[in-house]
N, C-alpha and C positions, 0 to 999 in steps of 0.2 A: 361559472358553469362547470359541473363535474363531468369529466369524461370517463366512461366506463369501458374497460377493455373486455371484450367478449372472447372466451376461449374458442379454439377451433371446433371442439366437440359441440359447444353450444351453437356456433354458427352453422354447423352441419345439420343439427336438429332443426334449426330455423329454416334452413334451405329446403329441407324435405317437407315443410309445411307450406302448402300453396299460398296461404295468406301472407307469410313472411319471407317467401322464397327470394323475391327481388331485393328486398332490404338486406337479407343475409348475404346475397351475392355481392352487392355493393360494398358491404363491410369487408368481405374477403378481398375484393379488389383493393380497397383502401389500405388494408393491412399488409398486402404483399406486393403491390404494384411497383413501388420504388426498388425493392430488392430484386425483383424479377427483371425490371427494366435494365438495371445496371449489369445484371448477369448476362442478358441478351446483348446489350450495347457493347460490352467488352469483346464479344465475339464478332459482331457484325460491323462495329466501329461507327457507322453512320446513324445519327439520331432518328431520321425518318424511317430507315430500315428497321431499327430497333422498335419503334412504335408500331410498324406494320406487323412484325413478328409477335409483339406483345398482344396486339389485338387478336391475332390468330390463337395465341395461347389462351386468352380468356374466352374465346368462342369454344375452344375444345374443353375448357374447364366447365363452362355452362352446360355443354352437352354431355359431359361425362360425370359430373359431380353427383348426380342422382345414384350412380352405380359405384361410387367410391366406397370400397369395402373397409377402409380404415385399417388395413394391414400395416400401413406405414403412417407417418405423420402427414397431415395435409401439406405442410411445407415441403416435405420430400417429394410428394406426388406432384406438386406445382412445379418444382425445379426440374423433375423428370420431363414433364410436358414442355417446359420452356427450353430445356436443352435439346429435346428432340425436334421441336419446331425450328429452333435456330439452325441445327444441323441440316434439316430439310431445306430451309431457306438458302443456306450456303450451297447445298447441292444443286438447287434449282438455278441459283445465280450462275454456277459453273456451266450447267447445261444450256441455259438461256444464251449465254455469251459464247458457248461452245469453245471455251478456252480451258487450259489446264488449271488445276488448283493453284499451282505456283503463280499463275497470272492473276488469279483472283486475290491471292495473298499479297502480291506486290501492289495490286490495286488498293487493297486495304492499307498497306504501308503508305501509298501515295496520298490516300485520304487523310491519314494522320499528319503527314508532312504539309498538306494543304491547309490544315486547321490554322486559323489566324493566331492561335495562342502557341503554336508549335515553336519550340526552341530546341534545336538538336543538342545543345550543350547541357540541357537539364536531364538529370537521371530519369525522371518519370517518363519523358518522351522516349529515351533510349529503351526503357523497359517496355513501353507500348510497342515500339518497333520490333524489339526482340520477341515479344509474345506473338506477334503476327508471323514470325518466321517458323514457329513451332508447328508440327503436324496437328491436325484438328483435335484428335483425342488428347494429346498432351496439353494443348491450349485450354481445353475445357477443364481438365484435371487441375492444371496450374491455377486457373482463375477461381475455381470452386475452393481450392485450398488457401491460396494467397489472399484473395480479395474477400471471399465470403467466410473464410476461416472454418470451412465445413470439415467436421471430423471424417476420417477415412470410412468409418462404419456407416455414417450417413451417406457419404459419397457413393459407397458401394451399392446402397439401395437406389440412389438416384440414377446412377449409370449402369446398374445391373452388371457389375463386374466385381472381381475379388479385391479385397483390401490389399493383398500383396501386389497385384498387378497395378493398382492405383498408386501405391507407394513407389514402385519402380518407375512408373510413368512420370510421377511428380519429380522424382530424383533426376531423371533424364532431362526433363523440362528445365529444371533449375540449372543444371550443368550447361545446357545449350544457351540459356539466357545469360549466364555468367560469361561464357565464351563470347557471345555476341557483344555484350557491353564492353568487355575488355578490348575487343578488336575494332570497335566503331567509335 
């Protein structure tokens, strides 16, 4: 069976046609679901929370895709929605528990430590713990650059911030992570 990969522009044309709208949306989900899931998961840590956020992302995509102007790539637009939904989720978590962000972040660190595969001697776990210590914006920038290997130009469109600010943010995040790993 030959698998054909449909371009984003073709998928958008199909989405705007009432006959092929649902099929096109399903294709968009299949194409981007895993990347978006891991983008969200790295920020919220918990699998169920990541799935909840991702569901909200795809609801927003369904409701907004009709008006997507294609000023940026579909991928960029999806990442912007996923990032905003994730930050909204984290803010709501903060308010719901009426605790400080540092308490939420230490809760995320505890979730990492409670994971059955957690081994504090492994560098990957130290990296995860270090990432959770970063301020929210630095965490997002670090994850987009380090895990998703997103170019600064693309990140600038996703986060609607200058490339210079992103480079500085990434540099500070890397320094804090290095310090954390050295000292723990």
